ROGU-354490 format. One line per 3 residues: number of its first residue (from 0); for each residue x, y, z of N, C-alpha, C, O. Coordinates in pm, whole numbers. Layout:
NUM = X Y Z X Y Z X Y Z X Y Z; ...
# end
This chain:
0 = 31526 9390 32233 31663 9443 32234 31757 9358 32147 31839 9411 32073; 31742 9222 32160 31827 9133 32081 31802 9153 31931 31896 9158 31852; 31675 9166 31894 31641 9189 31754 31701 9321 31705 31749 9330 31592
3 = 31697 9424 31789 31749 9555 31753 31900 9550 31731 31953 9608 31636; 31970 9477 31823 32115 9465 31808 32151 9391 31678 32243 9433 31608; 32078 9282 31645 32105 9210 31520 32080 9298 31398 32155 9291 31300
6 = 31976 9380 31402 31946 9471 31292 32059 9571 31274 32100 9599 31161; 32110 9626 31385 32220 9722 31378 32346 9656 31324 32418 9715 31242; 32375 9530 31371 32493 9459 31322 32482 9433 31173 32581 9445 31100
9 = 32361 9397 31125 32342 9373 30982 32364 9499 30901 32425 9493 30794; 32315 9611 30948 32334 9737 30877 32482 9776 30872 32530 9831 30773; 32555 9747 30984 32698 9780 30987 32773 9698 30882 32855 9752 30807
12 = 32743 9568 30876 32811 9483 30776 32771 9519 30634 32850 9506 30541; 32647 9565 30618 32601 9602 30485 32674 9726 30434 32705 9737 30316; 32701 9818 30524 32764 9944 30485 32916 9941 30499 32984 10034 30455
15 = 32969 9835 30561 33115 9828 30582 33186 9804 30449 33125 9749 30357; 33312 9843 30436 33390 9819 30313 33406 9668 30288 33406 9587 30381; 33420 9633 30161 33429 9492 30124 33556 9426 30179 33553 9308 30214
18 = 33665 9500 30187 33789 9444 30241 33771 9398 30385 33825 9296 30427; 33691 9476 30463 33668 9441 30603 33579 9317 30614 33606 9228 30695; 33474 9311 30533 33385 9194 30539 33456 9067 30491 33427 8958 30540
21 = 33548 9081 30394 33624 8964 30350 33711 8909 30462 33721 8787 30478; 33774 8998 30538 33856 8954 30650 33771 8883 30755 33812 8782 30812; 33652 8938 30781 33562 8875 30879 33519 8736 30832 33510 8643 30912
24 = 33492 8723 30702 33451 8593 30646 33563 8490 30660 33537 8375 30697; 33689 8531 30630 33802 8438 30644 33822 8398 30790 33852 8282 30818; 33806 8492 30881 33820 8461 31023 33711 8362 31067 33739 8269 31143
27 = 33589 8383 31021 33477 8293 31054 33506 8151 31002 33478 8053 31071; 33563 8141 30881 33594 8010 30822 33701 7938 30901 33693 7817 30922; 33805 8013 30945 33912 7951 31023 33861 7903 31159 33900 7795 31205
30 = 33774 7980 31222 33724 7943 31355 33636 7819 31348 33647 7729 31431; 33547 7817 31248 33449 7707 31238 33486 7607 31129 33398 7541 31072; 33617 7594 31098 33661 7503 30992 33623 7359 31022 33572 7289 30935
33 = 33647 7313 31146 33622 7173 31180 33475 7135 31170 33443 7037 31102; 33382 7208 31235 33240 7169 31220 33190 7179 31077 33105 7100 31035; 33242 7276 30999 33200 7287 30859 33247 7165 30778 33171 7112 30697
36 = 33374 7120 30800 33425 7005 30727 33349 6878 30764 33327 6793 30677; 33310 6863 30891 33232 6745 30932 33098 6743 30862 33054 6638 30813; 33032 6858 30856 32903 6864 30787 32914 6833 30639 32827 6766 30583
39 = 33022 6883 30575 33042 6857 30432 33067 6709 30407 33015 6654 30311; 33147 6642 30493 33174 6500 30477 33048 6416 30495 33028 6318 30424; 32964 6455 30591 32838 6383 30612 32749 6395 30491 32686 6299 30449
42 = 32744 6517 30433 32661 6539 30314 32709 6456 30196 32627 6397 30126; 32843 6451 30173 32898 6372 30063 32872 6224 30083 32839 6153 29988; 32886 6177 30208 32861 6035 30234 32717 5998 30208 32689 5889 30158
45 = 32625 6088 30242 32483 6060 30218 32453 6051 30071 32374 5967 30029; 32518 6137 29988 32494 6133 29844 32552 6007 29782 32492 5949 29692; 32670 5965 29831 32734 5846 29774 32654 5722 29804 32647 5631 29721
48 = 32593 5715 29922 32521 5596 29963 32382 5585 29902 32316 5483 29920; 32337 5687 29832 32206 5681 29770 32208 5578 29659 32298 5580 29574; 32110 5485 29656 32109 5380 29554 32074 5437 29418 32000 5534 29407
51 = 32129 5375 29314 32096 5410 29176 32018 5297 29114 32064 5183 29113; 31898 5327 29062 31810 5222 29012 31852 5169 28877 31837 5049 28851; 31908 5256 28787 31938 5212 28651 32043 5101 28647 32020 4999 28583
54 = 32162 5117 28716 32259 5009 28710 32210 4882 28775 32249 4772 28734; 32122 4893 28879 32072 4775 28947 31995 4685 28853 32002 4563 28864; 31921 4745 28759 31844 4666 28663 31938 4585 28575 31912 4467 28552
57 = 32046 4646 28525 32142 4575 28442 32211 4465 28520 32230 4355 28468; 32248 4494 28646 32314 4394 28728 32221 4275 28751 32265 4160 28747; 32095 4303 28775 32000 4194 28798 31988 4105 28675 31986 3982 28687
60 = 31981 4166 28556 31973 4087 28433 32099 4005 28413 32092 3890 28371; 32215 4064 28442 32342 3992 28427 32347 3872 28520 32389 3763 28479; 32304 3891 28646 32307 3780 28741 32210 3670 28702 32243 3552 28713
63 = 32090 3707 28656 31993 3606 28614 32045 3525 28497 32034 3402 28496; 32103 3592 28398 32158 3521 28283 32279 3436 28324 32298 3325 28273; 32359 3488 28415 32475 3413 28461 32433 3284 28531 32492 3178 28508
66 = 32330 3292 28616 32281 3173 28685 32222 3073 28586 32243 2953 28599; 32147 3124 28487 32090 3035 28385 32200 2966 28305 32188 2848 28273; 32307 3040 28274 32420 2978 28202 32485 2869 28286 32521 2763 28234
69 = 32500 2893 28416 32558 2792 28503 32470 2668 28510 32521 2556 28513; 32338 2687 28513 32247 2573 28516 32260 2491 28389 32260 2368 28395; 32271 2558 28273 32287 2486 28147 32419 2411 28143 32425 2297 28097
72 = 32526 2475 28191 32656 2409 28194 32655 2291 28290 32714 2187 28261; 32588 2307 28404 32581 2198 28501 32505 2080 28444 32545 1965 28462; 32396 2108 28375 32317 2001 28313 32400 1928 28208 32396 1805 28199
75 = 32476 2003 28128 32561 1941 28027 32668 1854 28090 32692 1742 28045; 32733 1905 28194 32836 1827 28260 32779 1703 28326 32844 1598 28327; 32658 1715 28380 32595 1599 28441 32569 1489 28338 32589 1371 28365
78 = 32525 1530 28220 32501 1433 28113 32631 1367 28069 32633 1247 28042; 32739 1445 28062 32866 1388 28024 32916 1288 28128 32968 1182 28094; 32899 1324 28256 32945 1235 28362 32867 1104 28359 32923 996 28379
81 = 32737 1115 28335 32655 994 28328 32696 905 28211 32694 783 28224; 32733 965 28098 32768 886 27981 32913 846 27976 32948 743 27919; 33000 928 28037 33144 901 28031 33201 904 28172 33290 983 28203
84 = 33151 819 28255 33192 816 28395 33342 793 28406 33398 704 28341; 33406 874 28488 33548 858 28512 33636 947 28428 33756 958 28457; 33581 1012 28322 33663 1100 28239 33654 1242 28290 33548 1287 28334
87 = 33764 1312 28286 33769 1450 28332 33728 1544 28219 33774 1527 28106; 33643 1643 28249 33595 1737 28148 33649 1877 28174 33668 1918 28288; 33674 1949 28067 33720 2087 28077 33603 2179 28107 33488 2147 28077
90 = 33633 2294 28168 33532 2399 28183 33491 2448 28044 33577 2460 27956; 33362 2478 28022 33314 2513 27887 33391 2626 27819 33409 2623 27697; 33437 2727 27895 33509 2838 27834 33658 2838 27872 33726 2939 27860
93 = 33706 2722 27916 33847 2714 27952 33934 2734 27828 33915 2667 27727; 34028 2826 27838 34115 2855 27726 34060 2958 27629 34130 3002 27538; 33933 2997 27646 33874 3095 27557 33916 3236 27598 33947 3261 27715
96 = 33915 3325 27503 33948 3465 27529 33821 3548 27513 33752 3539 27412; 33791 3628 27614 33674 3715 27611 33721 3858 27585 33787 3918 27670; 33687 3910 27469 33736 4042 27428 33622 4143 27426 33520 4121 27360
99 = 33640 4254 27498 33541 4360 27498 33555 4445 27372 33665 4468 27323; 33441 4492 27321 33441 4577 27201 33331 4681 27213 33223 4654 27267; 33359 4801 27163 33261 4909 27163 33174 4901 27038 33221 4866 26930
102 = 33048 4935 27055 32955 4939 26942 32972 5073 26871 32955 5179 26931; 33006 5067 26743 33024 5189 26663 32890 5235 26607 32851 5350 26624; 32821 5145 26541 32689 5176 26485 32595 5058 26512 32639 4945 26528
105 = 32466 5088 26516 32365 4984 26536 32247 5011 26444 32202 5125 26431; 32198 4907 26381 32082 4917 26295 31986 4805 26333 32008 4689 26300; 31877 4841 26403 31782 4743 26452 31642 4785 26409 31583 4876 26468
108 = 31589 4719 26307 31454 4749 26261 31393 4622 26203 31443 4511 26226; 31286 4638 26127 31212 4523 26075 31291 4447 25969 31275 4326 25956; 31376 4516 25893 31447 4454 25782 31590 4412 25816 31646 4327 25748
111 = 31649 4472 25920 31788 4444 25949 31816 4463 26098 31764 4555 26160; 31899 4375 26154 31940 4386 26294 32088 4350 26302 32125 4233 26307; 32172 4451 26302 32315 4427 26305 32390 4541 26371 32337 4652 26386
114 = 32514 4513 26410 32601 4611 26474 32733 4617 26399 32769 4527 26324; 32805 4726 26423 32945 4737 26381 33026 4765 26506 32996 4859 26580; 33129 4685 26531 33211 4699 26651 33354 4736 26614 33396 4719 26499
117 = 33428 4788 26712 33563 4841 26686 33673 4737 26707 33783 4772 26751; 33645 4613 26676 33746 4506 26678 33737 4432 26546 33629 4422 26487; 33852 4379 26498 33851 4313 26369 33948 4198 26360 33986 4138 26461
120 = 33989 4169 26237 34076 4054 26212 34210 4067 26285 34267 3966 26327; 34260 4189 26300 34386 4208 26371 34375 4170 26518 34477 4144 26583; 34255 4166 26572 34233 4129 26711 34198 3982 26726 34170 3936 26836
123 = 34199 3907 26616 34169 3765 26622 34024 3730 26596 33983 3617 26621; 33946 3825 26545 33804 3800 26518 33788 3733 26382 33855 3768 26285; 33696 3635 26377 33665 3566 26252 33513 3547 26243 33442 3559 26343
126 = 33468 3518 26124 33326 3498 26101 33275 3378 26181 33340 3274 26187; 33159 3396 26245 33096 3289 26320 33113 3297 26469 33045 3225 26542; 33204 3382 26519 33223 3393 26663 33101 3454 26731 33034 3541 26675
129 = 33073 3407 26852 32954 3451 26925 32982 3581 27001 33093 3607 27047; 32876 3661 27011 32883 3791 27079 32790 3788 27200 32677 3740 27191; 32840 3839 27312 32764 3841 27437 32737 3982 27484 32813 4075 27457
132 = 32625 3997 27556 32595 4117 27633 32517 4073 27756 32422 3996 27744; 32556 4121 27873 32491 4081 27999 32486 3930 28014 32385 3875 28057; 32595 3863 27979 32606 3717 27991 32507 3641 27905 32472 3527 27937
135 = 32461 3701 27798 32368 3632 27707 32413 3655 27563 32467 3760 27530; 32388 3555 27478 32425 3562 27337 32329 3656 27265 32207 3649 27285; 32384 3743 27180 32299 3834 27102 32316 3813 26952 32233 3860 26874
138 = 32422 3744 26910 32442 3723 26768 32580 3667 26739 32651 3623 26830; 32618 3670 26612 32748 3619 26569 32812 3717 26471 32743 3798 26409; 32943 3708 26457 33015 3792 26361 32986 3742 26220 33001 3624 26191
141 = 32945 3833 26134 32911 3795 25996 33015 3842 25895 33021 3790 25783; 33097 3940 25935 33196 3995 25841 33303 4069 25920 33272 4133 26021; 33429 4060 25875 33537 4129 25944 33623 4207 25846 33637 4170 25730
144 = 33680 4318 25896 33786 4389 25827 33904 4391 25923 33901 4323 26025; 34007 4467 25892 34126 4463 25977 34098 4513 26118 34150 4457 26215; 34016 4618 26131 33995 4677 26263 33849 4685 26307 33821 4731 26417
147 = 33758 4643 26224 33616 4645 26260 33553 4511 26221 33610 4432 26146; 33433 4489 26273 33359 4368 26239 33210 4399 26242 33164 4487 26314; 33137 4324 26161 32992 4337 26157 32931 4219 26232 32969 4104 26212
150 = 32836 4250 26319 32769 4150 26400 32624 4137 26355 32550 4235 26352; 32585 4016 26320 32445 3990 26285 32373 3941 26410 32404 3834 26463; 32277 4019 26457 32200 3980 26574 32107 3864 26540 32070 3846 26424
153 = 32071 3784 26640 31986 3669 26612 31843 3710 26577 31763 3626 26537; 31811 3838 26592 31678 3887 26553 31674 3932 26407 31568 3967 26357; 31789 3931 26338 31794 3969 26197 31717 3865 26114 31732 3745 26138
156 = 31634 3908 26016 31555 3814 25938 31637 3709 25863 31583 3604 25828; 31765 3735 25838 31849 3638 25767 31926 3547 25863 32005 3463 25819; 31905 3564 25992 31979 3487 26091 31906 3357 26125 31785 3357 26149
159 = 31981 3247 26128 31929 3119 26174 32032 3059 26269 32151 3051 26238; 31985 3017 26387 32076 2967 26487 32012 2850 26561 31893 2853 26590; 32091 2747 26590 32041 2631 26663 32024 2667 26810 32114 2725 26871
162 = 31909 2633 26867 31880 2666 27006 31823 2543 27077 31778 2447 27015; 31826 2552 27211 31763 2451 27295 31662 2520 27384 31690 2625 27441; 31544 2459 27395 31435 2521 27469 31439 2476 27614 31406 2362 27646
165 = 31480 2566 27700 31477 2549 27845 31495 2409 27896 31586 2337 27856; 31405 2370 27987 31412 2240 28053 31355 2128 27967 31365 2011 28004; 31296 2161 27852 31243 2057 27764 31354 1977 27700 31333 1863 27658
168 = 31474 2037 27691 31588 1973 27627 31556 1936 27482 31597 1831 27433; 31481 2024 27414 31442 2006 27274 31521 2105 27190 31524 2224 27221; 31584 2058 27085 31664 2144 26999 31588 2177 26871 31528 2090 26808
171 = 31592 2304 26834 31526 2351 26713 31609 2463 26652 31712 2503 26707; 31564 2514 26537 31629 2627 26472 31545 2752 26498 31423 2750 26486; 31613 2860 26536 31545 2987 26560 31585 3085 26451 31703 3102 26422
174 = 31487 3150 26391 31513 3248 26285 31466 3385 26329 31361 3400 26392; 31546 3487 26294 31510 3623 26327 31384 3668 26254 31355 3623 26143; 31311 3759 26319 31187 3810 26260 31188 3961 26250 31085 4022 26224
177 = 31305 4024 26271 31314 4169 26263 31283 4236 26394 31228 4175 26485; 31319 4364 26403 31304 4443 26525 31378 4373 26639 31500 4360 26632; 31309 4329 26741 31377 4267 26855 31318 4130 26888 31315 4092 27005
180 = 31271 4056 26788 31213 3924 26814 31268 3820 26716 31323 3854 26611; 31251 3694 26752 31286 3581 26666 31178 3475 26685 31100 3480 26779; 31176 3376 26593 31076 3271 26596 31143 3134 26597 31240 3111 26525
183 = 31092 3044 26680 31139 2905 26681 31051 2825 26586 30929 2831 26593; 31116 2751 26499 31045 2682 26393 31019 2535 26427 31095 2471 26500; 30909 2483 26370 30878 2339 26370 30876 2278 26510 30939 2174 26533
186 = 30805 2341 26601 30791 2285 26735 30651 2226 26750 30551 2299 26743; 30643 2095 26771 30517 2026 26778 30437 2062 26903 30493 2107 27003; 30307 2042 26895 30216 2078 27004 30238 1992 27128 30197 2031 27238
189 = 30301 1878 27113 30322 1789 27228 30416 1850 27331 30414 1812 27448; 30498 1945 27288 30590 2012 27380 30520 2131 27446 30467 2219 27377; 30521 2132 27577 30455 2238 27653 30555 2350 27682 30645 2335 27765
192 = 30537 2460 27614 30628 2573 27630 30557 2683 27708 30443 2718 27678; 30626 2737 27806 30568 2842 27890 30632 2977 27857 30749 2985 27819; 30553 3082 27873 30607 3217 27859 30711 3240 27969 30687 3209 28085
195 = 30824 3294 27931 30934 3314 28026 31036 3203 28023 31140 3214 28088; 31007 3094 27949 31102 2983 27937 31233 3033 27876 31232 3110 27780; 31344 2989 27932 31475 3033 27885 31514 2955 27760 31497 2833 27753
198 = 31567 3026 27662 31616 2967 27538 31769 2977 27537 31825 3083 27566; 31834 2866 27503 31980 2861 27502 32032 2848 27358 31976 2774 27278; 32139 2920 27328 32209 2898 27202 32279 2764 27209 32345 2734 27308
201 = 32266 2683 27104 32325 2551 27105 32476 2554 27089 32533 2652 27043; 32539 2444 27129 32684 2433 27114 32722 2434 26966 32650 2384 26880; 32839 2494 26939 32893 2495 26804 33043 2473 26814 33114 2561 26861
204 = 33093 2357 26772 33235 2325 26788 33326 2435 26732 33310 2482 26620; 33422 2473 26816 33516 2575 26776 33471 2718 26803 33550 2811 26793; 33343 2734 26839 33291 2868 26865 33219 2878 26999 33224 2983 27064
207 = 33152 2772 27042 33079 2773 27169 33075 2630 27221 33014 2542 27161; 33141 2608 27336 33153 2474 27390 33038 2433 27480 33026 2315 27515; 32954 2526 27519 32842 2495 27609 32724 2585 27575 32743 2697 27528
210 = 32601 2537 27599 32484 2623 27574 32490 2749 27660 32534 2745 27775; 32446 2861 27603 32441 2987 27677 32307 3055 27650 32248 3039 27543; 32261 3132 27747 32134 3201 27735 32134 3291 27614 32229 3365 27590
213 = 32025 3284 27537 32012 3373 27421 31883 3454 27427 31876 3562 27369; 31781 3403 27495 31655 3479 27502 31554 3410 27592 31584 3311 27659; 31434 3464 27591 31323 3409 27669 31197 3408 27584 31179 3493 27497
216 = 31110 3310 27610 30985 3299 27536 30894 3415 27575 30858 3430 27692; 30858 3497 27477 30769 3611 27502 30623 3576 27473 30532 3632 27533; 30601 3482 27379 30465 3443 27343 30468 3303 27282 30561 3267 27210
219 = 30364 3225 27312 30352 3090 27255 30205 3065 27223 30121 3059 27313; 30176 3050 27095 30038 3026 27052 30037 2928 26936 30142 2897 26879; 29919 2880 26901 29906 2786 26790 29934 2856 26658 29885 2966 26633
222 = 30014 2790 26574 30050 2846 26444 29926 2858 26356 29851 2762 26343; 29905 2975 26295 29787 2997 26211 29790 2912 26085 29686 2863 26040; 29909 2893 26026 29920 2818 25902 29924 2668 25925 29878 2591 25841
225 = 29979 2626 26037 29989 2483 26069 29947 2462 26214 30030 2476 26304; 29821 2430 26240 29770 2419 26377 29837 2310 26461 29818 2307 26582; 29915 2221 26400 29982 2116 26476 30116 2163 26533 30184 2087 26602
228 = 30154 2288 26504 30281 2343 26551 30257 2466 26638 30155 2533 26628; 30353 2493 26721 30352 2615 26800 30412 2731 26722 30501 2713 26640; 30361 2851 26749 30423 2975 26701 30488 3039 26822 30422 3105 26902
231 = 30620 3021 26835 30694 3064 26954 30772 3191 26922 30854 3193 26830; 30747 3296 26998 30817 3423 26983 30920 3437 27095 30888 3421 27212; 31043 3469 27056 31152 3482 27153 31205 3625 27151 31222 3684 27045
234 = 31229 3678 27270 31291 3810 27283 31428 3795 27348 31450 3699 27423; 31521 3886 27321 31656 3877 27381 31649 3880 27534 31555 3933 27592; 31750 3822 27596 31758 3821 27742 31820 3950 27795 31843 3961 27916
237 = 31847 4046 27708 31902 4176 27748 31842 4283 27658 31773 4252 27560; 31867 4407 27691 31816 4519 27612 31915 4549 27499 32011 4624 27519; 31892 4490 27382 31989 4505 27273 31985 4644 27210 32077 4681 27137
240 = 31881 4721 27238 31871 4855 27179 31952 4959 27255 31971 5070 27206; 32000 4925 27374 32074 5021 27455 32219 4980 27479 32291 5048 27552; 32262 4870 27419 32398 4823 27447 32501 4912 27378 32482 4956 27265
243 = 32609 4936 27447 32720 5016 27394 32850 4937 27393 32943 4972 27321; 32856 4831 27474 32975 4746 27482 32931 4600 27472 32833 4560 27535; 33004 4520 27394 32974 4378 27381 33102 4298 27408 33211 4355 27420
246 = 33086 4166 27419 33199 4077 27444 33205 3970 27336 33104 3907 27305; 33323 3951 27279 33343 3850 27175 33406 3726 27238 33503 3736 27312; 33349 3608 27209 33406 3482 27255 33502 3431 27149 33461 3395 27038
249 = 33631 3427 27182 33732 3373 27091 33777 3240 27151 33858 3237 27244; 33723 3130 27098 33749 2999 27156 33892 2952 27135 33948 2882 27220; 33952 2989 27024 34088 2945 26994 34176 3066 26966 34213 3090 26851
252 = 34211 3143 27069 34290 3265 27047 34429 3232 26994 34488 3130 27029; 34479 3321 26908 34614 3302 26852 34719 3328 26957 34839 3317 26929
# end
């Protein structure tokens, strides 16, 4: 009987005029407005609380690089305190200006690794300033115009930058090798380098007051041409092929 009554009610609504069914729908919405709104709020809250995996990966890389930068700064300050006991030291980036810039174009291949950003000389940018992404150094400004600047990544074959190898506290020159890698030159076999070792960009007066993360050792093997040296391959500490925003370190802002 219940099934029969529901069938008859369905047929009545199916054949009823649209104006009548619209009124019934509005009445149903007004009567059950509160339980419907509660259900909708619960559904929205569940969607908002769902974790997103992509941003978490970037955040993790940023935190790892940030911690590594703090360790390098702490080590530097400790050395200063030991050598200059009693003197007060400034924070490495105290007084520096960190300027965000959008990437206009990017060219990353075997022959060239560079960016064009939407900041220039009018914003206080000059040749040699360091560029950051995810709290790690990716290159330096190589050329500026009034409103744009060209950034040479440290993986560019013409790039050479002074670096320090992790906890070894050994300084060497790193040269770009194209695509997304660079090579550390003239490292003797006596130094034990491990895969995953953090590489820091060296200090440069007026541009970088403290070492900062620039990459990690991806491979370390005996050099084919000179067996007494290591062939060390370094990869960036961030995904330079997907970056859309970078940060310029302006140590002496106008």
